[in-house]
NUMAR-481924 format. One line per field, with one value per atom (N, C-alpha, C, O): residue in three letters; atom name; y, z, x. Coordinates in steps of 0.2 Angstrom, whole numbers, always signed. Each point is the difference from the previous one (the first is absolute). Example, Ala and Ser with C-alpha at 12.3 -4.5 7.8 and 13.67 -1.06 7.14 Angstrom:
<sites>
r <- c(ALA,ALA,ALA,ALA,SER,SER,SER,SER)
a <- c(N,CA,C,O,N,CA,C,O)
y <- c(-28,+6,+6,-1,+6,+6,+5,+6)
z <- c(+39,+0,+0,+3,-7,+1,+3,+1)
x <- c(+66,-4,+4,+5,-7,+4,-4,+3)
</sites>
This chain:
<sites>
r <- c(UNK,UNK,UNK,UNK,UNK,UNK,UNK,UNK,UNK,UNK,UNK,UNK,UNK,UNK,UNK,UNK,UNK,UNK,UNK,UNK,UNK,UNK,UNK,UNK,UNK,UNK,UNK,UNK,UNK,UNK,UNK,UNK,UNK,UNK,UNK,UNK,UNK,UNK,UNK,UNK,UNK,UNK,UNK,UNK,UNK,UNK,UNK,UNK,UNK,UNK,UNK,UNK,UNK,UNK,UNK,UNK,UNK,UNK,UNK,UNK,UNK,UNK,UNK,UNK,UNK,UNK,UNK,UNK,UNK,UNK,UNK,UNK,UNK,UNK,UNK,UNK,UNK,UNK,UNK,UNK,UNK,UNK,UNK,UNK,UNK,UNK,UNK,UNK,UNK,UNK,UNK,UNK,UNK,UNK,UNK,UNK,UNK,UNK,UNK,UNK,UNK,UNK,UNK,UNK,UNK,UNK,UNK,UNK,UNK,UNK,UNK,UNK,UNK,UNK,UNK,UNK,UNK,UNK,UNK,UNK,UNK,UNK,UNK,UNK,UNK,UNK,UNK,UNK,UNK,UNK,UNK,UNK,UNK,UNK,UNK,UNK,UNK,UNK,UNK,UNK,UNK,UNK,UNK,UNK,UNK,UNK,UNK,UNK,UNK,UNK,UNK,UNK,UNK,UNK,UNK,UNK,UNK,UNK,UNK,UNK,UNK,UNK,UNK,UNK,UNK,UNK,UNK,UNK,UNK,UNK,UNK,UNK,UNK,UNK,UNK,UNK,UNK,UNK,UNK,UNK,UNK,UNK,UNK,UNK,UNK,UNK,UNK,UNK,UNK,UNK,UNK,UNK,UNK,UNK,UNK,UNK,UNK,UNK,UNK,UNK,UNK,UNK,UNK,UNK,UNK,UNK,UNK,UNK,UNK,UNK,UNK,UNK,UNK,UNK,UNK,UNK,UNK,UNK,UNK,UNK,UNK,UNK,UNK,UNK,UNK,UNK,UNK,UNK,UNK,UNK,UNK,UNK,UNK,UNK,UNK,UNK,UNK,UNK,UNK,UNK,UNK,UNK,UNK,UNK,UNK,UNK,UNK,UNK,UNK,UNK,UNK,UNK,UNK,UNK,UNK,UNK,UNK,UNK,UNK,UNK,UNK,UNK,UNK,UNK,UNK,UNK,UNK,UNK,UNK,UNK,UNK,UNK,UNK,UNK,UNK,UNK,UNK,UNK,UNK,UNK,UNK,UNK,UNK,UNK,UNK,UNK,UNK,UNK,UNK,UNK,UNK,UNK,UNK,UNK,UNK,UNK,UNK,UNK,UNK,UNK,UNK,UNK,UNK,UNK,UNK,UNK,UNK,UNK,UNK,UNK,UNK,UNK,UNK,UNK,UNK,UNK,UNK,UNK,UNK,UNK,UNK,UNK,UNK,UNK,UNK,UNK,UNK,UNK,UNK,UNK,UNK,UNK,UNK,UNK,UNK,UNK,UNK,UNK,UNK,UNK,UNK,UNK,UNK,UNK,UNK,UNK,UNK,UNK,UNK,UNK,UNK,UNK,UNK,UNK,UNK,UNK,UNK,UNK,UNK,UNK,UNK,UNK,UNK,UNK,UNK,UNK,UNK,UNK,UNK,UNK,UNK,UNK,UNK,UNK,UNK,UNK,UNK,UNK,UNK,UNK,UNK,UNK,UNK,UNK,UNK,UNK,UNK,UNK,UNK,UNK,UNK,UNK,UNK,UNK,UNK,UNK,UNK,UNK,UNK,UNK,UNK,UNK,UNK,UNK,UNK,UNK,UNK,UNK,UNK,UNK,UNK,UNK,UNK,UNK,UNK,UNK,UNK,UNK,UNK,UNK,UNK,UNK,UNK,UNK,UNK,UNK,UNK,UNK,UNK,UNK,UNK,UNK,UNK,UNK,UNK,UNK,UNK,UNK,UNK,UNK,UNK,UNK,UNK,UNK,UNK,UNK,UNK,UNK,UNK,UNK,UNK,UNK,UNK,UNK,UNK,UNK,UNK,UNK,UNK,UNK,UNK,UNK,UNK,UNK,UNK,UNK,UNK,UNK,UNK,UNK,UNK,UNK,UNK,UNK,UNK,UNK,UNK,UNK,UNK,UNK,UNK,UNK,UNK,UNK,UNK,UNK,UNK,UNK,UNK,UNK,UNK,UNK,UNK,UNK,UNK,UNK,UNK,UNK,UNK,UNK,UNK,UNK,UNK,UNK,UNK,UNK,UNK,UNK,UNK,UNK,UNK,UNK,UNK,UNK,UNK,UNK,UNK,UNK,UNK,UNK,UNK,UNK,UNK,UNK,UNK,UNK,UNK,UNK,UNK,UNK,UNK,UNK,UNK,UNK,UNK,UNK,UNK,UNK,UNK,UNK,UNK,UNK,UNK,UNK,UNK,UNK,UNK,UNK,UNK,UNK,UNK,UNK,UNK,UNK,UNK,UNK,UNK,UNK,UNK,UNK,UNK,UNK,UNK,UNK,UNK,UNK,UNK,UNK,UNK,UNK,UNK,UNK,UNK,UNK,UNK,UNK,UNK,UNK,UNK,UNK,UNK,UNK,UNK,UNK,UNK,UNK,UNK,UNK,UNK,UNK,UNK,UNK,UNK,UNK,UNK,UNK,UNK,UNK,UNK,UNK,UNK,UNK,UNK,UNK,UNK,UNK,UNK,UNK,UNK,UNK,UNK,UNK,UNK,UNK,UNK,UNK,UNK,UNK,UNK,UNK,UNK,UNK,UNK,UNK,UNK,UNK,UNK,UNK,UNK,UNK,UNK,UNK,UNK,UNK,UNK,UNK,UNK,UNK,UNK,UNK,UNK,UNK,UNK,UNK,UNK,UNK,UNK,UNK,UNK,UNK,UNK,UNK,UNK,UNK,UNK,UNK,UNK,UNK,UNK,UNK,UNK,UNK,UNK,UNK,UNK,UNK,UNK,UNK,UNK,UNK,UNK,UNK,UNK,UNK,UNK,UNK,UNK,UNK,UNK,UNK,UNK,UNK,UNK,UNK,UNK,UNK,UNK,UNK,UNK,UNK,UNK,UNK,UNK,UNK,UNK,UNK,UNK,UNK,UNK,UNK,UNK,UNK,UNK,UNK,UNK,UNK,UNK,UNK,UNK,UNK,UNK,UNK,UNK,UNK,UNK,UNK,UNK,UNK,UNK,UNK,UNK,UNK,UNK,UNK,UNK,UNK,UNK,UNK,UNK,UNK,UNK,UNK,UNK,UNK,UNK,UNK,UNK,UNK,UNK,UNK,UNK,UNK,UNK,UNK,UNK,UNK,UNK,UNK,UNK,UNK,UNK,UNK,UNK,UNK,UNK,UNK,UNK,UNK,UNK,UNK,UNK,UNK,UNK,UNK,UNK,UNK,UNK,UNK,UNK,UNK,UNK,UNK,UNK,UNK,UNK,UNK,UNK,UNK,UNK,UNK,UNK,UNK,UNK,UNK,UNK,UNK,UNK,UNK,UNK,UNK,UNK,UNK,UNK,UNK,UNK,UNK,UNK,UNK,UNK,UNK,UNK,UNK,UNK,UNK,UNK,UNK,UNK,UNK,UNK,UNK,UNK,UNK,UNK,UNK,UNK,UNK,UNK,UNK,UNK,UNK,UNK,UNK,UNK,UNK,UNK,UNK,UNK,UNK,UNK,UNK,UNK,UNK,UNK,UNK,UNK,UNK)
a <- c(N,CA,C,O,N,CA,C,O,N,CA,C,O,N,CA,C,O,N,CA,C,O,N,CA,C,O,N,CA,C,O,N,CA,C,O,N,CA,C,O,N,CA,C,O,N,CA,C,O,N,CA,C,O,N,CA,C,O,N,CA,C,O,N,CA,C,O,N,CA,C,O,N,CA,C,O,N,CA,C,O,N,CA,C,O,N,CA,C,O,N,CA,C,O,N,CA,C,O,N,CA,C,O,N,CA,C,O,N,CA,C,O,N,CA,C,O,N,CA,C,O,N,CA,C,O,N,CA,C,O,N,CA,C,O,N,CA,C,O,N,CA,C,O,N,CA,C,O,N,CA,C,O,N,CA,C,O,N,CA,C,O,N,CA,C,O,N,CA,C,O,N,CA,C,O,N,CA,C,O,N,CA,C,O,N,CA,C,O,N,CA,C,O,N,CA,C,O,N,CA,C,O,N,CA,C,O,N,CA,C,O,N,CA,C,O,N,CA,C,O,N,CA,C,O,N,CA,C,O,N,CA,C,O,N,CA,C,O,N,CA,C,O,N,CA,C,O,N,CA,C,O,N,CA,C,O,N,CA,C,O,N,CA,C,O,N,CA,C,O,N,CA,C,O,N,CA,C,O,N,CA,C,O,N,CA,C,O,N,CA,C,O,N,CA,C,O,N,CA,C,O,N,CA,C,O,N,CA,C,O,N,CA,C,O,N,CA,C,O,N,CA,C,O,N,CA,C,O,N,CA,C,O,N,CA,C,O,N,CA,C,O,N,CA,C,O,N,CA,C,O,N,CA,C,O,N,CA,C,O,N,CA,C,O,N,CA,C,O,N,CA,C,O,N,CA,C,O,N,CA,C,O,N,CA,C,O,N,CA,C,O,N,CA,C,O,N,CA,C,O,N,CA,C,O,N,CA,C,O,N,CA,C,O,N,CA,C,O,N,CA,C,O,N,CA,C,O,N,CA,C,O,N,CA,C,O,N,CA,C,O,N,CA,C,O,N,CA,C,O,N,CA,C,O,N,CA,C,O,N,CA,C,O,N,CA,C,O,N,CA,C,O,N,CA,C,O,N,CA,C,O,N,CA,C,O,N,CA,C,O,N,CA,C,O,N,CA,C,O,N,CA,C,O,N,CA,C,O,N,CA,C,O,N,CA,C,O,N,CA,C,O,N,CA,C,O,N,CA,C,O,N,CA,C,O,N,CA,C,O,N,CA,C,O,N,CA,C,O,N,CA,C,O,N,CA,C,O,N,CA,C,O,N,CA,C,O,N,CA,C,O,N,CA,C,O,N,CA,C,O,N,CA,C,O,N,CA,C,O,N,CA,C,O,N,CA,C,O,N,CA,C,O,N,CA,C,O,N,CA,C,O,N,CA,C,O,N,CA,C,O,N,CA,C,O,N,CA,C,O,N,CA,C,O,N,CA,C,O,N,CA,C,O,N,CA,C,O,N,CA,C,O,N,CA,C,O,N,CA,C,O,N,CA,C,O,N,CA,C,O,N,CA,C,O,N,CA,C,O,N,CA,C,O,N,CA,C,O,N,CA,C,O,N,CA,C,O,N,CA,C,O,N,CA,C,O,N,CA,C,O,N,CA,C,O,N,CA,C,O,N,CA,C,O,N,CA,C,O,N,CA,C,O,N,CA,C,O,N,CA,C,O,N,CA,C,O,N,CA,C,O,N,CA,C,O,N,CA,C,O,N,CA,C,O,N,CA,C,O,N,CA,C,O,N,CA,C,O,N,CA,C,O,N,CA,C,O,N,CA,C,O,N,CA,C,O,N,CA,C,O,N,CA,C,O,N,CA,C,O,N,CA,C,O,N,CA,C,O,N,CA,C,O,N,CA,C,O,N,CA,C,O,N,CA,C,O,N,CA,C,O,N,CA,C,O,N,CA,C,O,N,CA,C,O,N,CA,C,O,N,CA,C,O,N,CA,C,O,N,CA,C,O,N,CA,C,O,N,CA,C,O,N,CA,C,O,N,CA,C,O,N,CA,C,O,N,CA,C,O,N,CA,C,O,N,CA,C,O,N,CA,C,O,N,CA,C,O,N,CA,C,O,N,CA,C,O,N,CA,C,O,N,CA,C,O,N,CA,C,O)
y <- c(-255,+0,+5,+1,+1,+5,-4,-5,+6,-3,+4,+4,-6,+4,+0,+5,-10,+0,+5,+4,-4,+5,+7,+5,-4,+7,+2,+6,-10,+3,+1,+5,-9,+1,+7,+4,-3,+6,+6,+6,-6,+6,+1,+6,-12,+1,+4,+4,-7,+3,+8,+4,-3,+7,+5,+5,-8,+4,+1,+6,-11,+1,+5,+4,-5,+5,+7,+5,-4,+7,+3,+5,-10,+3,+1,+5,-9,+2,+6,+4,-3,+6,+6,+6,-6,+5,+2,+6,-11,+1,+4,+4,-5,+4,+6,+4,-2,+6,+6,+0,+5,+6,+4,+1,+1,+4,+6,+1,+4,+7,+1,+0,+2,+2,+6,+0,+5,+6,-1,-1,+2,-1,+6,+4,-3,+5,-3,-5,+8,-2,+4,+6,-8,+4,+2,-3,+9,+3,+1,+2,-4,+0,+3,+0,+2,+4,-5,-4,+5,-4,+5,+4,-5,+3,+7,+4,-1,+7,+0,-4,+10,+1,+4,+6,-11,+3,+4,+4,-4,+5,+7,+5,-4,+6,+3,+6,-11,+2,-3,-5,+9,-2,+0,+5,-10,-1,+3,-2,+8,+4,-2,+0,-2,-3,-5,+0,-6,-5,-3,-2,+0,-3,-6,-4,+3,-7,-5,-6,+7,-6,+3,+6,-10,+1,-5,-5,+7,-5,-3,+3,-10,-4,-5,-2,+1,-5,-6,-1,-5,-7,-2,+0,-3,-3,-6,-1,-5,-6,-5,+2,-9,-5,+0,+2,-5,-1,-4,+2,-7,-4,+4,-1,+5,+4,+5,+1,+2,+5,-3,+3,-9,-3,-3,-1,+0,-3,+6,-2,+8,+6,+2,+2,-1,+3,+8,+3,+0,+7,+4,+5,-8,+3,+0,+4,-8,+0,+4,+1,+2,+5,+7,+2,+0,+7,+4,-3,+9,+5,+3,+3,-3,+3,+6,+0,+6,+6,+0,+0,+1,+0,+7,+5,-4,+7,+0,+4,-8,+0,+7,+2,+1,+6,+6,+5,-6,+6,+6,+0,+6,+6,+4,-2,+8,+3,+3,+2,-1,+3,-6,-6,+9,-5,-2,+4,-11,-2,-7,-3,+1,-6,-6,+1,-6,-6,-6,-1,-4,-6,-5,+0,-4,-5,-7,+0,-5,-7,-4,+1,-6,-5,-6,-3,+0,-6,-4,+3,-10,-4,-1,+3,-6,-1,-4,+2,-6,-4,+5,-1,+6,+4,+6,+2,+0,+5,-2,+4,-10,-3,+1,+1,+0,+0,+8,+1,+3,+7,+4,+1,+1,+3,+7,+4,-1,+7,+2,-2,+7,+3,+6,+1,+4,+6,-2,-3,+6,-2,+4,-2,+8,+4,+3,+0,+2,+3,+6,+1,+4,+6,-1,-2,+3,-1,+7,+3,-1,+6,-2,-3,+5,-1,+6,+6,-6,+5,-1,-6,+11,-1,-1,+3,-8,+0,+4,+0,+4,+5,-1,-3,+6,+0,+7,+3,-2,+6,+0,-4,+7,+0,+5,+6,-8,+5,-1,-5,+11,+0,-3,+0,-4,-3,+5,+3,-2,+4,-5,-4,+5,-4,+4,+5,-8,+3,-5,-6,+9,-3,+0,+4,-10,+0,-2,-4,+6,-2,+4,+5,-8,+3,-6,-6,+8,-5,-3,+4,-10,-3,+1,+0,+2,+2,+7,+4,-2,+8,+3,-4,+10,+3,+0,+3,-6,+0,+3,+0,+4,+4,-2,+1,-2,-1,+7,+3,-1,+6,+0,+4,-10,-1,-7,-4,+2,-6,+0,+5,-11,+0,-7,-5,+5,-7,-2,+5,-11,-3,-5,-6,+7,+6,+5,+0,+6,+6,+2,+4,-8,+1,-7,-5,+4,-7,+2,+5,-10,+0,-2,-5,+9,-2,-2,+3,-8,-3,-2,-3,+5,-2,+4,+3,-4,+4,+7,+3,+1,+7,+4,+5,-6,+4,+0,+5,-11,-1,+3,+3,-5,+3,+7,+3,+1,+7,+3,+6,-10,+3,-1,+3,-7,-1,+6,+3,-1,+6,-1,+3,-9,-2,-7,-4,+1,-7,+1,+3,-7,+1,-6,-6,+6,-5,+3,+5,-10,+3,-4,-7,+10,-3,+1,+5,-11,+0,+1,-3,+8,+2,-5,+0,-3,-4,-5,-1,-3,-6,+2,-4,+11,+2,+0,+2,-6,+0,+5,+0,+5,+5,-3,+4,-10,-3,-4,-2,+2,-4,+4,+6,-9,+3,-2,+4,-10,-3,+4,+2,-1,+3,-4,-6,+9,-4,-1,+5,-11,-1,+2,-2,+7,+2,+0,+1,-3,+0,+7,+5,-4,+7,-1,-5,+11,+0,+7,+5,-6,+6,+3,-3,+10,+3,+6,+3,-1,+6,+6,-1,+7,+6,-1,+3,-7,-1,-6,-3,+1,-6,-7,-4,+4,-6,-4,+2,-9,-4,-2,+0,-1,-2,-8,-3,+0,-7,-4,-5,+8,-4,+3,-1,+6,+3,-4,-1,-1,-4,+4,+3,-4,+3,-5,-6,+8,-4,+4,+5,-8,-6,+1,+6,-11,+0,+3,+2,-3,+2,+4,+0,+5,+4,-1,-2,+3,+0,+7,+4,-4,+7,+0,-4,+9,+1,+6,+6,-6,+6,+3,-4,+10,+3,+5,+3)
z <- c(-107,+5,-1,-6,+11,+0,-1,+5,-10,-1,+5,-3,+9,+4,-2,+1,-3,-2,-6,+0,-5,-5,+2,-2,+7,+3,+3,+0,+5,+3,-4,+1,-6,-5,-4,-1,+0,-4,+4,-2,+9,+4,+1,+0,+1,+1,-6,+0,-6,-6,-1,-2,+4,+0,+4,-2,+8,+5,-3,+1,-4,-2,-6,+0,-4,-6,+3,-3,+8,+3,+3,-1,+4,+3,-5,+1,-6,-5,-4,-1,-1,-3,+4,-2,+9,+4,+1,+1,-1,+1,-6,+1,-7,-6,-1,-5,+9,-1,+2,+5,-9,+1,+6,+0,+5,+6,+1,-3,+6,+1,+7,+3,+1,+7,+1,-2,+5,+2,+7,+5,-4,+7,+2,-4,+11,+2,+1,+4,-6,+0,+4,-1,+6,+4,-4,-4,+5,-3,+4,+6,-8,+3,-4,-6,+9,-4,+0,+4,-9,-1,-4,-4,+6,-3,+2,-3,+8,+3,+3,+4,-5,+4,+7,+0,+5,+6,+4,+5,-7,+3,-3,+3,-9,-3,+0,+0,+0,-1,+5,+3,-2,+5,-4,-4,+4,-3,+4,+5,-8,+4,-1,+5,-11,-1,-6,-5,+7,-5,+1,+5,-11,+1,+3,-1,+6,+4,-5,+1,-5,-5,-6,-1,-4,-6,-2,+3,-7,-3,-6,-5,+5,-6,-2,+4,-11,-3,-1,-4,+7,-2,-5,+1,-7,-5,-2,-2,+2,-2,+2,+1,-2,+1,+8,+4,-2,+7,+3,+6,-9,+3,+1,+4,-9,+0,+6,+4,-4,+6,+6,+5,-4,+7,+2,+6,-11,+1,+3,+2,-2,+2,+6,+1,+4,+7,-1,-1,+1,-1,+6,-2,+7,+6,-1,+2,-7,-1,-6,-1,-2,-6,+3,+4,-7,+3,-6,-5,+5,-5,+3,+5,-9,+2,-4,-6,+9,-3,-1,+5,-11,-1,+1,-4,+10,+2,-1,+3,-8,-1,-2,+2,-6,-3,+3,-4,+10,+3,+1,+0,+0,+2,+4,+1,+2,+4,-3,-6,+10,-3,-2,+2,-5,-1,-8,-4,+3,-6,-1,+4,-11,-2,+0,-3,+6,+0,-3,+2,-5,-3,+5,+6,-7,+5,-4,-6,+10,-2,+5,+6,-9,+4,+1,-5,+11,+2,+4,+3,-4,-3,-7,-3,-1,-7,-2,-5,+9,-1,-1,-4,+9,+0,-5,-2,+0,-5,-6,-4,+2,-6,+0,-6,+12,+0,+1,-1,+4,+1,-7,-2,+0,-7,+1,-5,+10,+1,+7,+5,-5,+6,-2,-6,+11,-2,-1,+3,-9,-2,+4,+0,+2,+4,+6,+0,+5,+6,+2,-2,+5,+3,+6,+5,-4,+6,+2,-5,+11,+2,+4,+5,-8,+3,+3,-3,+9,+3,+2,+2,-3,+2,+7,+4,-2,+7,+1,-4,+9,+2,+7,+4,-2,+7,+1,-4,+10,+3,+7,+4,-1,+7,+4,-3,+9,+4,+7,+2,+1,+7,+5,-1,+6,+5,+6,+3,-2,+5,+6,+0,+6,+6,+4,+3,-1,+5,+6,+0,+6,+6,+2,-2,+6,+2,+8,+2,+1,+7,+5,-2,+8,+5,+2,+0,+3,+2,+7,+4,-3,+6,+6,+6,-7,+5,+1,-4,+11,+1,+0,+1,-2,+0,-7,+0,-5,-6,-5,-1,-4,-5,-7,+0,-5,-6,-4,-1,+0,-3,-8,-3,+1,-8,-1,+4,-11,-2,-7,-3,+2,-7,-3,+4,-10,-4,-4,-3,+2,-4,-4,+2,-9,-4,+1,+3,-4,+0,-6,+1,-6,-6,-3,+1,-4,-3,-7,-2,-2,-7,+0,+2,-6,-1,-7,-4,+3,-7,-2,+5,-11,-1,-7,-3,+2,-6,+1,+5,-11,+0,+3,+4,-5,+2,+8,+3,+0,+7,+3,+6,-9,+3,+0,+5,-10,+0,+6,+1,+2,+5,+7,+5,-5,+7,+2,-3,+9,+3,+6,+1,+2,+5,+1,-1,+5,+2,+8,+2,+1,+7,+4,-2,+8,+5,+6,+2,+2,+6,+6,+0,+5,+6,+6,+2,+0,+7,+5,+1,+4,+5,+6,+4,-3,+6,+1,+5,-10,+1,-1,+1,-2,-1,+7,+5,-6,+6,-1,-4,+9,+0,+0,-2,+4,+1,-6,-1,-4,-6,-5,-1,-2,-5,-7,-5,+4,-6,-3,+4,-11,-3,+0,+1,-1,+0,-8,-3,+1,-7,-1,+4,-8,-1,-8,-4,+3,-7,-2,+4,-11,-3,-5,-3,+2,-4,-4,+3,-10,-4,+0,-1,+2,+1,-4,-2,+0,-4,+4,+6,-8,+4,+5,+5,-7,+5,+4,+3,-2,+4,-2,+4,-11,-3,-3,-4,+5,-4,-7,-1,-3,-7,+0,+2,-5,+0,-3,+2,-8,-3,+1,-4,+8,+2,+5,+6,-7,+6,+1,-4,+11,+2,+0,+1,-3,+0,+4,-2,+8,+3,+4,+0,+2,+3,+8,+3,+0,+6,+1,-4,+9,+2,+7,+4,-2,+7,+3,-2,+8,+3,+7,+4,-3,+6,+4,-3,+9,+3,+5,+2,-1,+4,+5,+4)
x <- c(-237,+5,+6,+2,+1,+6,+6,+1,+3,+6,+5,+4,-3,+4,+8,+3,+0,+7,+1,+4,-9,+1,-1,+3,-8,-2,+6,+2,+1,+6,+6,+3,-2,+5,-1,+5,-11,-2,+2,+2,-4,+1,+7,+3,+1,+7,+3,+5,-7,+3,-2,+4,-10,-3,+5,+2,-1,+4,+7,+3,-1,+7,+1,+4,-9,+0,-2,+3,-7,-1,+6,+2,+2,+6,+5,+4,-3,+4,-1,+5,-11,-2,+1,+2,-4,+1,+7,+2,+3,+7,+3,+5,-8,+2,-3,+2,-7,-4,+4,+3,-2,+4,-4,-6,+10,-2,+4,+6,-9,+3,-1,-6,+11,+0,+4,+6,-8,+4,+2,-4,+10,+3,+4,+2,+0,+4,+7,+0,+5,+7,+4,+0,+4,+4,+6,+3,-1,+6,+6,-1,+6,+7,+5,-1,+6,+6,+6,+1,+3,+6,+5,-2,+9,+5,+1,+5,-8,+1,+6,+2,+2,+6,-2,+0,-1,-2,+5,-2,+8,+5,-1,+3,-6,+0,-7,-1,-4,-7,-5,+1,-6,-5,-7,-1,-2,-7,-5,-3,+1,-5,-7,-4,+3,-7,+0,+4,-7,-1,-7,-2,-1,-7,+0,+5,-10,+0,-2,+2,-6,-3,-2,-1,+0,-3,-6,+0,-4,-5,+3,+2,-3,+2,-6,-4,+4,-5,+3,+5,-7,+2,-5,-6,+9,-4,+3,+6,-10,+2,-6,-5,+7,-5,-1,+4,-10,-1,+6,+2,+0,+5,+7,+3,-2,+6,+0,+5,-11,-1,+0,+4,-7,+0,+7,+1,+3,+7,+4,+6,-8,+4,-2,-6,+10,-2,+1,+5,-11,+0,+3,+3,-2,+4,+7,+4,-2,+8,+2,+6,-11,+2,+2,-4,+9,+3,+2,+2,-2,+2,+6,+0,+6,+6,+1,+0,+2,+2,+8,+3,+0,+7,+2,-1,+5,+3,+7,+4,-1,+7,+3,+5,-9,+2,-4,-1,-1,-4,+4,+6,-10,+2,-4,-6,+8,-5,-6,+1,-6,-6,-5,+1,-7,-5,+1,-1,+1,+2,-4,-2,+1,-3,+5,+6,-7,+5,-4,-6,+9,-3,-2,+4,-9,-2,+0,-1,+3,+0,-4,+0,-3,-4,+4,+3,-3,+3,-5,-5,+5,+5,-1,-6,+10,-1,-7,-3,+1,-6,-6,-4,+4,-5,+0,-5,+12,+1,-4,-2,+2,-3,-8,-3,+0,-7,-2,-6,+10,-1,+0,+5,-11,+0,-1,+2,-5,-1,+3,-3,+7,+3,+4,+2,-2,+4,+8,+3,-1,+7,+5,+6,-8,+4,-4,-6,+10,-3,+4,+6,-9,+3,+3,-3,+10,+3,+4,+3,-3,+3,+7,-1,+6,+7,+3,-1,+4,+3,+7,+2,+3,+7,+1,-3,+7,+3,+6,+5,-6,+6,+2,-4,+9,+3,+3,+3,-3,+4,+2,-4,+9,+2,-4,-1,-1,-4,+3,+1,-1,+3,-5,-6,+8,-4,-2,+5,-11,-3,-2,-4,+8,-2,-4,+2,-8,-4,-1,+1,-3,-1,-7,-4,+2,-7,+1,+4,-9,-1,+6,+3,-2,+4,+5,-2,+8,+4,-2,-3,+4,-3,+5,-3,+9,+4,+1,+1,-3,+0,+7,+5,-4,+6,+4,+6,-9,+4,-4,-7,+10,-3,+4,+6,-10,+3,+1,-5,+11,+1,+0,-2,+5,+0,+1,+1,-3,+1,+3,+0,+4,+3,-2,-1,+2,-2,+6,+4,-3,+5,-3,-1,+1,+2,-5,-5,+8,-4,-5,-4,+6,-4,-2,+5,-10,-2,-2,-2,+1,-2,-7,-2,-3,-7,+0,+3,-7,-1,-7,-3,+1,-7,-2,+4,-11,-2,+1,-1,+2,+2,-5,+2,-8,-6,+0,-2,+4,-1,+7,-1,+6,+7,+0,+2,-5,+0,-4,+1,-6,-4,+3,-2,+8,+3,+3,+5,-6,+3,+5,+5,-6,+5,+0,-5,+10,+1,+0,+5,-10,+0,+1,-2,+6,+1,-3,+2,-6,-2,+3,+0,+3,+3,-5,-1,-2,-3,+4,+5,-6,+5,-1,+4,-10,-1,+5,+3,-1,+5,+7,+4,-3,+7,+4,-2,+8,+4,+6,+4,-4,+5,+7,+5,-4,+7,+2,+6,-11,+2,+4,-2,+7,+4,-2,+2,-4,-2,-6,-5,+5,-6,-6,+0,-6,-6,-2,-1,+0,-3,-7,-4,+3,-7,-2,+4,-10,-3,+0,-2,+3,-1,-6,-2,-2,-5,+0,+1,-2,+0,-7,-5,+4,-6,-1,+5,-11,-1,-1,+1,-2,-1,-6,+0,-5,-5,+1,-5,+11,+2,-4,-2,+2,-4,+5,+4,-3,+4,-2,-6,+10,-1,+0,+5,-10,+0,+6,+2,+1,+5,+7,+4,-3,+6,+3,-3,+10,+3,+7,+2,+0,+6,+6,-1,+7,+6,+5,+3,-1,-2,-7,-3,+0,-7,+1,-5,+11,+1,+6,+5,-5,+6,+2,-5,+11,+2,-1,+4,-8,-1,+3,-1,+5,+4,-3,+1,-4,-2,+6,+4,-4,+5,-4,+4)
</sites>
């Protein structure tokens, strides 16, 4: 006859021992870790290139690895002492619980930093369309301020040739004395905007005569 109580007890003990041994078995897992920066002086430097992720090796028992959310592990690049150009900067793994399990990862990564510069550029006002009221002609336009500051990474600021504001003539009221607020945009010689160049201020007041 089968002694069911003893059989069941044996199975329970076997499963318990299997789980215990499995939890203590050393495991290795390679994961992709997102890379972020910290400590950079964003008023002086622009991060031109930074690795999006690195590969890291998790090594520990099954229970240790399972206790860590791999999605929460991040690698931080310390850019406190950054300078312009392509240079190597140290990396640290967070959080502390995961750092103890990550045994292999790049200790440094290459980051390209670029100086942020600014300069003043005259505002060019252009017109588009025609006036809706007949008998009126716009002879000239003026902007206030007449110059704005452009600011951004040096390689992009160096390509800027002009700052443009466009005045649509259709809604212009010849009896209006107040200036029209218009957005300005910094453009290259090919009339192409630069992604990271901004104008200060973002708007000017344009008065048609």
